[in-house]
N, C-alpha and C positions, 0 to 999 in steps of 0.2 A: 446622455445621462451618465452621471458619475456614480461611483460605488456608494458614496454617502447617500445619494438620493434613492438608490435601489434598496440599501439596508434600512433606511428610514421608512420606505414604503412597505418593506417586508414586516417590520415591527408593527407599524400602524395597521396594516391589513390583518396581521395575526390577532392583535388585541381587539380590534373593532369587529372582525368577522367571527371570532371564536364563539361568542354567545349564540349567535344565530346559527352557526354551523353545528354546534352541539345540540341545539333544539331540533334542527332538521334531521340530524343523524339519529336521534332518539325516535323521531317520527318515522324515519325510513326503516329503522329496525322493527318498529311495531307493524308497519304496513307489510314489510317483507315476511315477518313471522306469522302474522295472522291472516293475510289475504292472498298473497301471491307466491308463497313458497311452494315450489314443486316438491313432490315426495322424495325425489332423489337428492335434494340439497341438504348439506350438513351445517352444523353450527360454524365450522371452519370456513365453509363457502360464504356464509352470511357475514362473518367477521372480515374476511378478505374483501368482500364487496364494500362493506362499510368503510374500511380503512382506505381502500383505493378511492372511494368517493370523497372522503374527507380531505385526503392529501391533494387530489387533483382539483377539487373545488377551491381549495386554498390557492393553488397556483393560478387557476383561471381567474379568480377574484383579484389576485395580485397583478396579473397582466391588465385587467380592467382598471385597477387603481392606477397603474403606471401610465396607461394611455387613455384615461378618462377624458373624452372630448368636450364635456360640458363644464359648467361652472363647478368648482370643487364642492360648494355647498349643496349641490344637487345630488351628491353621491350618498347622502343619508336621507331616509324617509322620516320626517318628523323628528330629526336629530337622534333617532334611536336605532333604526334598522339600516344596515349597509346594503344598498342596492347592488353593488358589485358582488357581495357575498350571495345574495339571492340568485343573481344571474349565474354565477359560478356553480352554485349547488344545482340549479335546474339543468344545466348542461351536463354536469358530472353524474348526477343521479340517473338521468335517462341513459347515458352512455354505459355506465357500469352495470345497471340493472339489465340492459340488453346484452352486454358482454358476458355476464355471469348467468345468462339465460333465465332471468326471473320474469322478463316480459318479452313479448314478440317471439316466443319460441315456436318452432314448427310442431304441428300436431303429428304424432306418430300413429299411423293407421295399423291396426291389427288385421292380419289376413286370415 
């Protein structure tokens, strides 16, 4: 792959993935704030989690765009939703929610 192909994929992935990533980020914020936020988490923790998720989801989606093994027309669902963006978000959300201890945290027993 040459530099032009990589830059072209970065721009394409950014503009195609941006709408779905923004929508998912807003949904993630609502879920984090309303349903799974532990009492010890601050707004700064939530924003760090959202930023890390957004950036890493973009790079995961970019890798999927670059190495998409199927027909390029199959990367979009009904010509509107980027499948690589959805896959990238699913991987990144789970990883960062676990990393920031929003999910799968150990229960602390009081003695």
